[in-house]
DSSP file (Angstrom, degrees, kcal/mol; ACC not computed):
  #  RESIDUE AA STRUCTURE BP1 BP2  ACC     N-H-->O    O-->H-N    N-H-->O    O-->H-N    TCO  KAPPA ALPHA  PHI   PSI    X-CA   Y-CA   Z-CA
    1    1 A X              0   0    0      0, 0.0     2,-0.1     0, 0.0     0, 0.0   0.000 360.0 360.0 360.0 123.2  -37.5   12.5  -18.1
    2    2 A X        -     0   0    0      1,-0.1     2,-0.3     3,-0.0     3,-0.0  -0.384 360.0-116.0 -69.4 142.9  -34.3   13.1  -16.1
    3    3 A X        -     0   0    0      1,-0.1    -1,-0.1    -2,-0.1     3,-0.1  -0.578  35.0-106.1 -76.8 135.7  -31.2   11.3  -17.2
    4    4 A X        -     0   0    0     -2,-0.3     2,-0.2     1,-0.1    -1,-0.1  -0.321  40.8-100.8 -63.4 145.1  -29.9    8.7  -14.7
    5    5 A X        -     0   0    0      1,-0.1     2,-0.2    -3,-0.0    -1,-0.1  -0.467  36.6-120.5 -68.8 131.0  -26.8    9.8  -12.9
    6    6 A X        -     0   0    0     -2,-0.2    -1,-0.1     1,-0.1     2,-0.0  -0.473  33.0-104.9 -71.2 140.3  -23.6    8.2  -14.4
    7    7 A X        -     0   0    0     -2,-0.2     3,-0.1     1,-0.1    -1,-0.1  -0.356  37.7-108.6 -65.4 145.6  -21.6    6.1  -12.0
    8    8 A X    >   -     0   0    0      1,-0.2     3,-1.7     2,-0.1    -1,-0.1  -0.327  51.0 -74.7 -68.9 157.7  -18.5    7.6  -10.7
    9    9 A X  T 3  S+     0   0    0      1,-0.3    -1,-0.2    -2,-0.0     0, 0.0  -0.300 114.8   1.1 -56.8 130.3  -15.2    6.2  -11.9
   10   10 A X  T 3  S+     0   0    0      1,-0.2     2,-0.3    -3,-0.1    -1,-0.3   0.714  85.6 160.7  63.3  26.2  -14.3    2.9  -10.3
   11   11 A X    <   -     0   0    0     -3,-1.7     2,-0.4     1,-0.0    -1,-0.2  -0.587  23.7-156.8 -72.7 139.3  -17.5    2.6   -8.2
   12   12 A X    >   -     0   0    0     -2,-0.3     3,-1.6     3,-0.2     2,-0.1  -0.937  23.9-104.6-116.3 141.6  -18.2   -0.9   -7.1
   13   13 A X  T 3  S+     0   0    0     -2,-0.4     3,-0.1     1,-0.2     0, 0.0  -0.391 104.7  16.6 -64.7 138.9  -21.7   -2.1   -6.2
   14   14 A X  T 3  S+     0   0    0      1,-0.2     2,-0.6    -2,-0.1    -1,-0.2   0.540  96.4 118.7  79.7   6.8  -22.2   -2.5   -2.4
   15   15 A X    <   +     0   0    0     -3,-1.6    -1,-0.2     1,-0.1    -3,-0.2  -0.920  29.1 159.0-109.2 121.8  -19.2   -0.4   -1.5
   16   16 A X        +     0   0    0     -2,-0.6     2,-0.5     1,-0.3    -1,-0.1   0.657  55.5  11.8-105.9 -96.5  -19.9    2.8    0.4
   17   17 A X        -     0   0    0      1,-0.0     2,-0.3     0, 0.0    -1,-0.3  -0.745  65.4-143.6 -96.1 126.6  -17.2    4.5    2.5
   18   18 A X        -     0   0    0     -2,-0.5     2,-0.4    -3,-0.1    66,-0.2  -0.670  13.0-131.6 -85.0 138.7  -13.5    3.5    2.1
   19   19 A X  E     -A   83   0A   0     64,-3.2    64,-1.9    -2,-0.3     2,-0.2  -0.772  28.4-146.9 -84.8 133.6  -11.2    3.5    5.2
   20   20 A X  E     -A   82   0A   0     -2,-0.4    62,-0.2    62,-0.2     2,-0.1  -0.643   9.9-114.9-102.3 158.2   -8.0    5.4    4.4
   21   21 A X        -     0   0    0     60,-0.8   123,-0.2    57,-0.4   122,-0.1  -0.426  52.5 -75.5 -81.2 166.9   -4.5    4.9    5.6
   22   22 A X    >   -     0   0    0    121,-3.0     3,-1.8     1,-0.1     4,-0.2  -0.355  31.5-132.0 -65.0 138.8   -2.8    7.5    7.7
   23   23 A X  T >  S+     0   0    0      1,-0.3     3,-1.4     2,-0.2     4,-0.3   0.740 105.3  71.0 -61.8 -21.1   -1.7   10.7    5.9
   24   24 A X  T >> S+     0   0    0      1,-0.3     4,-0.9     2,-0.2     3,-0.9   0.688  78.2  78.3 -67.8 -16.3    1.7   10.2    7.8
   25   25 A X  H <> S+     0   0    0     -3,-1.8     4,-2.2   118,-0.3    -1,-0.3   0.753  78.4  71.3 -64.3 -22.7    2.3    7.2    5.6
   26   26 A X  H <> S+     0   0    0     -3,-1.4     4,-2.7    -4,-0.2    -1,-0.2   0.910  95.1  52.5 -57.6 -42.1    3.3    9.6    2.8
   27   27 A X  H <> S+     0   0    0     -3,-0.9     4,-2.6    -4,-0.3     5,-0.2   0.894 106.9  52.0 -62.8 -40.3    6.5   10.4    4.8
   28   28 A X  H  X S+     0   0    0     -4,-0.9     4,-2.1     1,-0.2    -1,-0.2   0.930 112.8  45.3 -60.6 -45.5    7.3    6.7    5.0
   29   29 A X  H  X S+     0   0    0     -4,-2.2     4,-2.4     2,-0.2    -2,-0.2   0.905 112.7  50.1 -66.1 -42.0    6.9    6.3    1.2
   30   30 A X  H  X S+     0   0    0     -4,-2.7     4,-2.7     2,-0.2     5,-0.2   0.926 110.8  48.9 -64.2 -44.4    8.9    9.4    0.5
   31   31 A X  H  X S+     0   0    0     -4,-2.6     4,-2.6     1,-0.2     5,-0.2   0.920 112.4  49.1 -62.0 -42.9   11.8    8.4    2.7
   32   32 A X  H  X S+     0   0    0     -4,-2.1     4,-2.1    -5,-0.2    -1,-0.2   0.907 112.5  47.6 -62.1 -42.2   11.9    4.9    1.1
   33   33 A X  H  X S+     0   0    0     -4,-2.4     4,-2.5     2,-0.2    -2,-0.2   0.917 113.2  47.6 -65.5 -43.8   11.9    6.4   -2.4
   34   34 A X  H  X S+     0   0    0     -4,-2.7     4,-2.6     2,-0.2    -2,-0.2   0.915 112.1  49.5 -65.5 -43.1   14.6    8.9   -1.6
   35   35 A X  H  X S+     0   0    0     -4,-2.6     4,-2.2    -5,-0.2    -1,-0.2   0.905 112.0  48.5 -62.9 -40.3   16.8    6.2    0.0
   36   36 A X  H  X S+     0   0    0     -4,-2.1     4,-2.3    -5,-0.2    -2,-0.2   0.922 111.8  49.4 -64.7 -43.4   16.3    4.0   -3.0
   37   37 A X  H  X S+     0   0    0     -4,-2.5     4,-2.5     1,-0.2    -2,-0.2   0.896 110.4  50.7 -61.4 -41.0   17.2    6.8   -5.3
   38   38 A X  H  X S+     0   0    0     -4,-2.6     4,-2.5     2,-0.2    -1,-0.2   0.893 109.1  51.2 -64.3 -39.6   20.3    7.6   -3.3
   39   39 A X  H  X S+     0   0    0     -4,-2.2     4,-2.0     2,-0.2    -2,-0.2   0.918 111.5  47.0 -64.0 -42.7   21.4    4.0   -3.4
   40   40 A X  H  X S+     0   0    0     -4,-2.3     4,-2.2     2,-0.2    -2,-0.2   0.909 111.8  50.7 -64.9 -40.9   21.0    3.9   -7.2
   41   41 A X  H  X S+     0   0    0     -4,-2.5     4,-2.6     1,-0.2    -2,-0.2   0.892 107.6  54.2 -63.1 -38.9   22.9    7.2   -7.5
   42   42 A X  H  X S+     0   0    0     -4,-2.5     4,-2.1     2,-0.2    -1,-0.2   0.905 108.7  48.5 -60.7 -42.1   25.7    5.8   -5.3
   43   43 A X  H  X S+     0   0    0     -4,-2.0     4,-2.1     2,-0.2    -1,-0.2   0.895 111.6  49.4 -64.3 -39.8   26.0    2.8   -7.7
   44   44 A X  H  X S+     0   0    0     -4,-2.2     4,-2.0     2,-0.2    -2,-0.2   0.880 109.0  52.5 -67.0 -37.2   26.0    5.2  -10.7
   45   45 A X  H  X S+     0   0    0     -4,-2.6     4,-3.2     2,-0.2     5,-0.4   0.905 108.2  51.5 -64.2 -40.5   28.8    7.3   -9.0
   46   46 A X  H  X>S+     0   0    0     -4,-2.1     4,-2.4     1,-0.2     5,-1.3   0.915 108.9  50.8 -60.8 -42.8   30.8    4.1   -8.5
   47   47 A X  I  <>S+     0   0    0     -4,-2.1     6,-2.3     3,-0.2     5,-1.1   0.902 115.1  44.2 -59.2 -39.6   30.4    3.3  -12.2
   48   48 A X  I  <5S+     0   0    0     -4,-2.0    -2,-0.2     4,-0.2    -1,-0.2   0.944 123.8  30.7 -71.9 -49.8   31.6    6.8  -13.1
   49   49 A X  I  <5S+     0   0    0     -4,-3.2    -3,-0.2    -5,-0.1    -2,-0.2   0.876 130.1  30.5 -83.0 -38.5   34.5    7.1  -10.7
   50   50 A X  I  <5S+     0   0    0     -4,-2.4    -3,-0.2    -5,-0.4    -2,-0.1   0.924 132.0  28.0 -88.6 -49.9   35.8    3.5  -10.4
   51   51 A X  I   <S-     0   0    0     -5,-1.3    -3,-0.2    -4,-0.2    -4,-0.1   0.775  98.4-129.1 -86.5 -27.0   35.0    1.9  -13.7
   52   52 A X      < +     0   0    0     -5,-1.1     2,-0.4    -6,-0.3    -4,-0.2   0.768  37.0 174.9  85.6  26.8   35.1    5.1  -15.8
   53   53 A X    >   -     0   0    0     -6,-2.3     3,-1.0     1,-0.2    -1,-0.2  -0.548  20.5-154.2 -69.2 121.9   31.8    4.8  -17.5
   54   54 A X  T 3  S+     0   0    0     -2,-0.4     3,-0.5     1,-0.2     4,-0.2   0.777  88.1  52.7 -73.7 -27.0   31.4    8.1  -19.5
   55   55 A X  T >> S+     0   0    0      1,-0.2     4,-1.5     2,-0.1     3,-0.6   0.369  77.4 102.1 -91.1   6.0   27.6    8.1  -19.6
   56   56 A X  H <> S+     0   0    0     -3,-1.0     4,-2.7     1,-0.2    -1,-0.2   0.855  73.4  60.0 -59.6 -37.9   27.2    7.7  -15.8
   57   57 A X  H 3> S+     0   0    0     -3,-0.5     4,-2.2    -4,-0.2    -1,-0.2   0.879 105.4  49.9 -59.3 -34.2   26.4   11.4  -15.2
   58   58 A X  H <> S+     0   0    0     -3,-0.6     4,-2.3     2,-0.2    -1,-0.2   0.885 109.6  51.1 -68.0 -37.9   23.4   11.0  -17.5
   59   59 A X  H  X S+     0   0    0     -4,-1.5     4,-2.5     2,-0.2    -2,-0.2   0.915 109.4  50.1 -63.5 -43.0   22.3    8.0  -15.6
   60   60 A X  H  X S+     0   0    0     -4,-2.7     4,-2.5     1,-0.2    -2,-0.2   0.922 110.6  49.8 -61.3 -44.1   22.6    9.9  -12.3
   61   61 A X  H  X S+     0   0    0     -4,-2.2     4,-2.4     1,-0.2    -1,-0.2   0.900 111.2  49.1 -61.7 -41.1   20.5   12.7  -13.8
   62   62 A X  H  X S+     0   0    0     -4,-2.3     4,-2.7     2,-0.2     5,-0.2   0.905 110.9  49.8 -65.4 -41.3   17.8   10.2  -14.9
   63   63 A X  H  X S+     0   0    0     -4,-2.5     4,-2.4     2,-0.2    -2,-0.2   0.919 111.8  48.2 -63.2 -43.6   17.8    8.6  -11.5
   64   64 A X  H  X S+     0   0    0     -4,-2.5     4,-2.5     2,-0.2    -2,-0.2   0.919 112.4  49.3 -62.9 -43.6   17.3   12.0   -9.8
   65   65 A X  H  X S+     0   0    0     -4,-2.4     4,-2.5     2,-0.2    -2,-0.2   0.932 112.8  45.8 -62.3 -47.4   14.5   12.9  -12.2
   66   66 A X  H  X S+     0   0    0     -4,-2.7     4,-2.5     1,-0.2    -1,-0.2   0.898 112.9  51.3 -63.5 -40.3   12.6    9.7  -11.7
   67   67 A X  H  X S+     0   0    0     -4,-2.4     4,-2.5    -5,-0.2    -2,-0.2   0.919 110.9  47.7 -63.1 -44.1   13.1   10.0   -7.9
   68   68 A X  H  X S+     0   0    0     -4,-2.5     4,-2.1     2,-0.2    -2,-0.2   0.922 113.1  47.8 -64.2 -44.3   11.7   13.5   -7.9
   69   69 A X  H  X S+     0   0    0     -4,-2.5     4,-1.5     1,-0.2    -2,-0.2   0.916 112.2  49.9 -63.0 -42.6    8.7   12.6  -10.0
   70   70 A X  H  X S+     0   0    0     -4,-2.5     4,-1.0     1,-0.2     3,-0.3   0.914 109.4  51.1 -62.4 -43.2    8.0    9.6   -7.9
   71   71 A X  H  X S+     0   0    0     -4,-2.5     4,-0.5     1,-0.2     3,-0.5   0.882 107.4  54.2 -61.7 -38.3    8.2   11.7   -4.7
   72   72 A X  H  < S+     0   0    0     -4,-2.1     4,-0.3     1,-0.2     3,-0.2   0.832 111.0  45.5 -65.8 -31.0    5.7   14.2   -6.2
   73   73 A X  H  X S+     0   0    0     -4,-1.5     4,-2.4    -3,-0.3     3,-0.3   0.608  88.7  90.0 -86.0 -12.5    3.2   11.4   -6.9
   74   74 A X  H  X S+     0   0    0     -4,-1.0     4,-2.6    -3,-0.5     5,-0.2   0.891  82.7  53.2 -55.6 -46.2    3.6    9.8   -3.5
   75   75 A X  H  X S+     0   0    0     -4,-0.5     4,-1.9    -3,-0.2    -1,-0.2   0.907 112.6  45.1 -58.6 -39.3    0.8   11.8   -1.8
   76   76 A X  H  > S+     0   0    0     -3,-0.3     4,-1.1    -4,-0.3    -1,-0.2   0.895 111.5  52.8 -69.6 -39.1   -1.7   10.8   -4.5
   77   77 A X  H  < S+     0   0    0     -4,-2.4    18,-0.4     1,-0.2     3,-0.4   0.904 110.0  48.1 -61.4 -41.5   -0.6    7.2   -4.4
   78   78 A X  H >< S+     0   0    0     -4,-2.6     3,-1.5     1,-0.2   -57,-0.4   0.885 107.4  55.4 -68.1 -38.3   -1.2    7.0   -0.6
   79   79 A X  H 3< S+     0   0    0     -4,-1.9    -1,-0.2     1,-0.3    -2,-0.2   0.760 100.7  61.3 -64.7 -23.0   -4.6    8.6   -1.0
   80   80 A X  T 3< S+     0   0    0     -4,-1.1     2,-0.4    -3,-0.4    -1,-0.3   0.571  83.9  95.5 -80.0  -9.1   -5.5    5.9   -3.4
   81   81 A X    <   +     0   0    0     -3,-1.5   -60,-0.8    -4,-0.3     2,-0.3  -0.703  51.7 142.6 -86.1 129.5   -5.0    3.2   -0.8
   82   82 A X  E     -AB  20  93A   0     11,-2.1    11,-2.8    -2,-0.4     2,-0.3  -0.988  28.0-162.1-158.7 164.7   -8.2    2.1    1.0
   83   83 A X  E     -AB  19  92A   0    -64,-1.9   -64,-3.2    -2,-0.3     2,-0.3  -0.970   2.8-160.9-147.1 161.6  -10.0   -0.8    2.5
   84   84 A X  E     - B   0  91A   0      7,-2.3     7,-2.8    -2,-0.3     2,-0.7  -0.974  17.4-136.8-148.6 132.4  -13.5   -1.7    3.6
   85   85 A X  E     - B   0  90A   0     -2,-0.3     5,-0.2     5,-0.2     2,-0.2  -0.800  33.5-179.2 -85.9 115.3  -14.9   -4.4    5.9
   86   86 A X        -     0   0    0      3,-2.8   -71,-0.1    -2,-0.7   -72,-0.0  -0.423  43.4 -88.2-105.2-174.5  -18.0   -5.8    4.2
   87   87 A X  S    S+     0   0    0      1,-0.2     3,-0.1    -2,-0.2    -1,-0.0   0.914 120.3  12.1 -63.7 -44.4  -20.3   -8.5    5.4
   88   88 A X  S    S+     0   0    0      1,-0.1    18,-1.8    18,-0.0    19,-0.4   0.513 128.7  17.2-113.1  -7.5  -18.4  -11.5    3.9
   89   89 A X  E     - C   0 105A   0     16,-0.3    -3,-2.8    17,-0.1     2,-0.5  -0.955  67.8-108.2-155.9 170.4  -15.0  -10.1    2.9
   90   90 A X  E     -BC  85 104A   0     14,-2.4    14,-3.0    -2,-0.3     2,-0.5  -0.948  30.8-153.2-106.6 128.5  -12.5   -7.4    3.2
   91   91 A X  E     -BC  84 103A   0     -7,-2.8    -7,-2.3    -2,-0.5     2,-0.4  -0.901  14.1-174.2-105.6 128.6  -12.2   -5.2    0.1
   92   92 A X  E     -BC  83 102A   0     10,-3.0    10,-2.9    -2,-0.5     2,-0.3  -0.940   2.6-176.2-123.8 142.0   -8.8   -3.6   -0.5
   93   93 A X  E     +BC  82 101A   0    -11,-2.8   -11,-2.1    -2,-0.4     2,-0.3  -0.975   9.9 155.5-136.7 153.4   -7.8   -1.1   -3.2
   94   94 A X  E     + C   0 100A   0      6,-1.6     6,-3.1    -2,-0.3   -13,-0.1  -0.960  29.6  69.0-163.7 160.9   -4.6    0.7   -4.3
   95   95 A X        -     0   0    0    -18,-0.4     4,-0.2    -2,-0.3     5,-0.1   0.045  45.4-140.4 105.5 148.9   -3.1    2.3   -7.4
   96   96 A X  S    S+     0   0    0      2,-0.1     3,-0.4     3,-0.1    -2,-0.0   0.788  98.5  14.6-105.4 -69.4   -3.7    5.3   -9.5
   97   97 A X  S    S+     0   0    0      1,-0.3     2,-0.8     2,-0.0    -2,-0.0   0.919 138.1  38.1 -74.7 -44.2   -3.2    4.3  -13.2
   98   98 A X  S    S-     0   0    0      2,-0.0    -1,-0.3     0, 0.0    -2,-0.1  -0.751  86.4-163.1-109.1  82.9   -3.3    0.6  -12.5
   99   99 A X        -     0   0    0     -2,-0.8     2,-0.5    -3,-0.4    -4,-0.2  -0.426   1.4-160.6 -70.5 138.0   -6.0    0.3   -9.9
  100  100 A X  E     -C   94   0A   0     -6,-3.1    -6,-1.6    -2,-0.1     2,-0.5  -0.986   8.2-173.2-124.2 126.1   -6.1   -3.0   -8.0
  101  101 A X  E     -C   93   0A   0     -2,-0.5     2,-0.4    -8,-0.2    -8,-0.2  -0.983   6.1-174.6-117.8 126.7   -9.1   -4.2   -6.0
  102  102 A X  E     -C   92   0A   0    -10,-2.9   -10,-3.0    -2,-0.5     2,-0.6  -0.985  10.3-160.5-125.2 129.8   -8.7   -7.4   -3.9
  103  103 A X  E     -C   91   0A   0     -2,-0.4     2,-0.6   -12,-0.2   -12,-0.2  -0.948   7.7-169.7-109.1 121.3  -11.5   -9.1   -2.1
  104  104 A X  E     -C   90   0A   0    -14,-3.0   -14,-2.4    -2,-0.6     2,-0.1  -0.928  18.0-137.3-114.1 109.2  -10.4  -11.4    0.7
  105  105 A X  E >>  -C   89   0A   0     -2,-0.6     3,-1.4   -16,-0.2     4,-0.5  -0.406  14.2-131.1 -63.7 137.7  -13.2  -13.6    2.2
  106  106 A X  G >4 S+     0   0    0    -18,-1.8     3,-1.2     1,-0.3    -1,-0.1   0.879 105.3  57.5 -58.4 -39.7  -13.0  -13.7    6.0
  107  107 A X  G 34 S+     0   0    0    -19,-0.4    -1,-0.3     1,-0.2   -18,-0.1   0.650 103.7  54.1 -68.1 -14.6  -13.2  -17.5    6.0
  108  108 A X  G <4 S+     0   0    0     -3,-1.4    25,-0.5    24,-0.0     2,-0.3   0.510  78.9 112.6 -96.9  -6.8  -10.1  -17.9    3.8
  109  109 A X  E <<  +D  132   0B   0     -3,-1.2    23,-0.2    -4,-0.5     3,-0.1  -0.511  32.4 168.6 -71.4 129.6   -7.8  -15.8    6.0
  110  110 A X  E     +     0   0B   0     21,-3.2     2,-0.4     1,-0.3    22,-0.2   0.683  64.4  25.3-110.0 -28.7   -5.0  -17.9    7.5
  111  111 A X  E     -D  131   0B   0     20,-1.5    20,-2.1     2,-0.0     2,-0.5  -0.996  52.2-173.4-143.2 132.1   -2.6  -15.3    8.8
  112  112 A X  E     +D  130   0B   0     -2,-0.4     2,-0.3    18,-0.2    18,-0.2  -0.980  22.8 177.3-125.4 117.2   -3.1  -11.7   10.0
  113  113 A X  E     -D  129   0B   0     16,-3.6    16,-3.4    -2,-0.5     2,-0.5  -0.916  22.6-149.6-128.3 144.6    0.2  -10.1   10.8
  114  114 A X  E     -D  128   0B   0     -2,-0.3     2,-0.3    14,-0.2    14,-0.2  -0.957  18.1-177.5-113.2 129.7    1.4   -6.6   11.9
  115  115 A X  E     -D  127   0B   0     12,-2.5    12,-3.2    -2,-0.5     2,-0.4  -0.945   8.7-165.2-125.0 150.0    4.8   -5.3   10.9
  116  116 A X        -     0   0    0     -2,-0.3    10,-0.1    10,-0.2     2,-0.1  -0.956   6.2-156.9-137.3 115.5    6.4   -2.0   11.8
  117  117 A X     >  -     0   0    0     -2,-0.4     4,-2.9     1,-0.1     5,-0.2  -0.356  37.8 -99.5 -80.0 170.4    9.5   -0.6   10.0
  118  118 A X  H  > S+     0   0    0      2,-0.2     4,-1.9     1,-0.2     5,-0.1   0.899 122.0  41.8 -62.5 -42.2   11.8    1.9   11.8
  119  119 A X  H  > S+     0   0    0      2,-0.2     4,-1.6     1,-0.2    -1,-0.2   0.923 116.7  48.1 -71.9 -42.9   10.3    5.0   10.1
  120  120 A X  H  4>S+     0   0    0      1,-0.2     5,-3.6     2,-0.2     4,-0.4   0.902 111.1  51.3 -62.7 -40.5    6.7    3.8   10.5
  121  121 A X  H ><5S+     0   0    0     -4,-2.9     3,-1.1     3,-0.2    -1,-0.2   0.902 107.5  52.9 -63.4 -40.4    7.3    2.9   14.1
  122  122 A X  H 3<5S+     0   0    0     -4,-1.9    -1,-0.2     1,-0.3    -2,-0.2   0.840 112.8  45.0 -62.2 -33.6    8.7    6.4   14.7
  123  123 A X  T 3<5S-     0   0    0     -4,-1.6    -1,-0.3    -5,-0.1    -2,-0.2   0.427 119.4-110.5 -90.0   0.4    5.5    7.8   13.2
  124  124 A X  T < 5S+     0   0    0     -3,-1.1    22,-2.1    -4,-0.4     2,-0.3   0.810  74.6 132.6  76.1  30.6    3.3    5.4   15.2
  125  125 A X  E   < - E   0 145B   0     -5,-3.6     2,-0.3    20,-0.2    -1,-0.3  -0.743  33.1-174.0-114.2 161.3    2.3    3.5   12.1
  126  126 A X  E     - E   0 144B   0     18,-2.6    18,-2.6    -2,-0.3     2,-0.4  -0.973  21.2-126.5-147.7 159.3    2.1   -0.2   11.2
  127  127 A X  E     -D  115   0B   0    -12,-3.2   -12,-2.5    -2,-0.3     2,-0.5  -0.915  18.2-150.2-108.7 137.1    1.4   -2.4    8.2
  128  128 A X  E     -DE 114 141B   0     13,-2.6    13,-3.3    -2,-0.4     2,-0.4  -0.935  16.0-174.3-109.8 124.1   -1.3   -5.1    8.4
  129  129 A X  E     -DE 113 140B   0    -16,-3.4   -16,-3.6    -2,-0.5     2,-0.4  -0.956   5.4-175.0-120.9 133.9   -0.8   -8.2    6.2
  130  130 A X  E     -DE 112 139B   0      9,-2.4     9,-2.5    -2,-0.4     2,-0.4  -0.990   5.7-162.6-129.2 144.3   -3.2  -11.1    5.7
  131  131 A X  E     -D  111   0B   0    -20,-2.1   -21,-3.2    -2,-0.4   -20,-1.5  -0.935   2.5-167.5-124.9 141.7   -2.5  -14.2    3.8
  132  132 A X  E     -D  109   0B   0      2,-0.6   -23,-0.2    -2,-0.4     5,-0.1  -0.565  46.1 -88.9-113.6-176.0   -4.9  -16.8    2.4
  133  133 A X  S    S+     0   0    0    -25,-0.5     2,-0.4    -2,-0.2   -24,-0.1   0.818 108.5  82.2 -65.5 -30.1   -4.2  -20.3    1.0
  134  134 A X  S >  S-     0   0    0      1,-0.1     3,-1.4     3,-0.1    -2,-0.6  -0.652  77.1-145.1 -78.6 127.3   -3.7  -18.8   -2.5
  135  135 A X  G >  S+     0   0    0     -2,-0.4     3,-0.7     1,-0.3    -1,-0.1   0.809  95.6  53.6 -63.7 -30.7   -0.2  -17.5   -2.7
  136  136 A X  G 3  S+     0   0    0      1,-0.2    -1,-0.3    -5,-0.0    -3,-0.1   0.480  94.2  71.8 -85.3  -0.7   -1.1  -14.6   -4.9
  137  137 A X  G <   +     0   0    0     -3,-1.4    -1,-0.2    -5,-0.1     2,-0.2   0.243  59.5 131.0-103.9  15.2   -3.8  -13.2   -2.6
  138  138 A X    <   -     0   0    0     -3,-0.7     2,-0.4    -7,-0.1    -7,-0.2  -0.491  40.7-160.8 -65.8 134.1   -1.7  -11.8    0.2
  139  139 A X  E     -E  130   0B   0     -9,-2.5    -9,-2.4    -2,-0.2     2,-0.5  -0.958  10.3-164.4-123.1 137.4   -2.8   -8.3    1.0
  140  140 A X  E     -E  129   0B   0     -2,-0.4     2,-0.8   -11,-0.2   -11,-0.2  -0.981   3.6-164.7-122.1 120.3   -0.8   -5.6    2.8
  141  141 A X  E     -E  128   0B   0    -13,-3.3   -13,-2.6    -2,-0.5     3,-0.4  -0.905  22.2-162.2-101.4 107.1   -2.5   -2.5    4.1
  142  142 A X  E     +     0   0B   0     -2,-0.8   -15,-0.2   -15,-0.2  -120,-0.1  -0.435  55.8  27.9 -87.2 161.9    0.3   -0.1    4.9
  143  143 A X  E    S+     0   0B   0      1,-0.2  -121,-3.0  -122,-0.1     2,-0.3   0.771  70.0 153.0  69.4  32.3    0.3    3.0    7.0
  144  144 A X  E     -E  126   0B   0    -18,-2.6   -18,-2.6    -3,-0.4    -1,-0.2  -0.700  54.0-102.9 -88.7 146.4   -2.4    2.3    9.7
  145  145 A X  E  >  -E  125   0B   0     -2,-0.3     4,-2.8   -20,-0.2   -20,-0.2  -0.430  37.0-115.0 -60.5 143.8   -2.1    3.9   13.1
  146  146 A X  H  > S+     0   0    0    -22,-2.1     4,-2.3     1,-0.2     5,-0.2   0.880 115.8  48.0 -54.5 -43.5   -0.8    1.2   15.5
  147  147 A X  H  > S+     0   0    0    -23,-0.2     4,-2.3     1,-0.2    -1,-0.2   0.896 112.8  48.7 -65.2 -39.6   -4.0    1.1   17.5
  148  148 A X  H  > S+     0   0    0     -3,-0.2     4,-2.9     2,-0.2     5,-0.2   0.896 110.6  51.3 -66.0 -40.0   -6.1    0.8   14.4
  149  149 A X  H  X S+     0   0    0     -4,-2.8     4,-2.5     2,-0.2    -2,-0.2   0.920 112.3  45.5 -63.6 -44.0   -3.9   -2.0   13.0
  150  150 A X  H  X S+     0   0    0     -4,-2.3     4,-2.4    -5,-0.2    -2,-0.2   0.913 114.7  47.8 -66.7 -41.6   -4.2   -3.9   16.3
  151  151 A X  H  X S+     0   0    0     -4,-2.3     4,-2.3     2,-0.2    -2,-0.2   0.919 113.8  46.9 -63.7 -44.2   -8.0   -3.4   16.4
  152  152 A X  H  X S+     0   0    0     -4,-2.9     4,-2.7     2,-0.2     5,-0.2   0.895 110.7  52.9 -66.4 -39.5   -8.4   -4.4   12.8
  153  153 A X  H  X S+     0   0    0     -4,-2.5     4,-2.6    -5,-0.2     5,-0.2   0.948 110.9  46.4 -58.8 -49.1   -6.2   -7.5   13.3
  154  154 A X  H  X S+     0   0    0     -4,-2.4     4,-2.2     1,-0.2    -2,-0.2   0.900 113.5  49.0 -61.9 -40.8   -8.3   -8.6   16.2
  155  155 A X  H  X S+     0   0    0     -4,-2.3     4,-2.5     2,-0.2    -1,-0.2   0.910 112.2  48.1 -65.1 -42.5  -11.5   -8.0   14.3
  156  156 A X  H  X S+     0   0    0     -4,-2.7     4,-2.9     2,-0.2    -2,-0.2   0.894 111.1  50.1 -67.5 -39.2  -10.3   -9.9   11.3
  157  157 A X  H  X S+     0   0    0     -4,-2.6     4,-2.6    -5,-0.2     5,-0.2   0.923 111.9  49.0 -63.0 -43.0   -9.1  -12.8   13.3
  158  158 A X  H  X S+     0   0    0     -4,-2.2     4,-2.1    -5,-0.2    -2,-0.2   0.927 114.0  45.1 -61.5 -45.8  -12.5  -12.9   15.1
  159  159 A X  H  X S+     0   0    0     -4,-2.5     4,-2.1     2,-0.2    -2,-0.2   0.902 113.0  50.8 -65.5 -41.1  -14.4  -12.8   11.7
  160  160 A X  H  X S+     0   0    0     -4,-2.9     4,-2.3     1,-0.2     5,-0.2   0.915 111.1  48.0 -63.7 -43.1  -12.1  -15.4   10.2
  161  161 A X  H  X S+     0   0    0     -4,-2.6     4,-1.8     1,-0.2    -1,-0.2   0.907 112.5  48.3 -65.4 -41.0  -12.6  -17.8   13.1
  162  162 A X  H  <>S+     0   0    0     -4,-2.1     5,-2.4    -5,-0.2     4,-0.4   0.872 113.3  47.6 -68.6 -34.7  -16.3  -17.4   13.0
  163  163 A X  H ><5S+     0   0    0     -4,-2.1     3,-0.6     3,-0.2    -2,-0.2   0.876 111.6  49.3 -73.8 -36.8  -16.5  -18.0    9.2
  164  164 A X  H 3<5S+     0   0    0     -4,-2.3    -1,-0.2     1,-0.2    -2,-0.2   0.842 109.4  53.0 -69.5 -31.1  -14.3  -21.0    9.3
  165  165 A X  T 3<5S-     0   0    0     -4,-1.8    -1,-0.2    -5,-0.2    -2,-0.2   0.583 115.1-119.5 -79.3  -8.4  -16.4  -22.5   12.1
  166  166 A X  T < 5       0   0    0     -3,-0.6    -3,-0.2    -4,-0.4    -2,-0.1   0.703 360.0 360.0  80.9  19.1  -19.5  -21.9   10.0
  167  167 A X      <       0   0    0     -5,-2.4    -4,-0.2    -6,-0.2    -5,-0.1   0.478 360.0 360.0 -78.6 360.0  -21.2  -19.6   12.4
């Protein structure tokens, strides 16, 4: 008797193909991480030169190390972001070690918004955000191509309106 196939890690019932964000979103994340690391290093340099904190060079080294490690993990983190339009809800996932799955029912969506930061706009990307009545259930899908974000926004608004109307 053949042994049943073990489910793959983090498989969810009724979930087939995940839609991925654009691979160009990696660049947006890397630039953000590097800029944040540079800002922290600037603060540590001020501590060192202005205040005279003797251990500031160690702090700078630690900031550089954490920034480099974070940049190395960015491509994998971006690949872990996905969403799927199901019959009654939108399922969103993100995270590597701490995976997060959020299901947002179409009838509960109150706001669907598109935002574009300067780097994302330069790369032709946008972030799609939807909010429900529950404050903790806001979902942000980053790194969508602008046309995909607009199309998905229109589709979600259409689905939300039809579900709220009880159709």
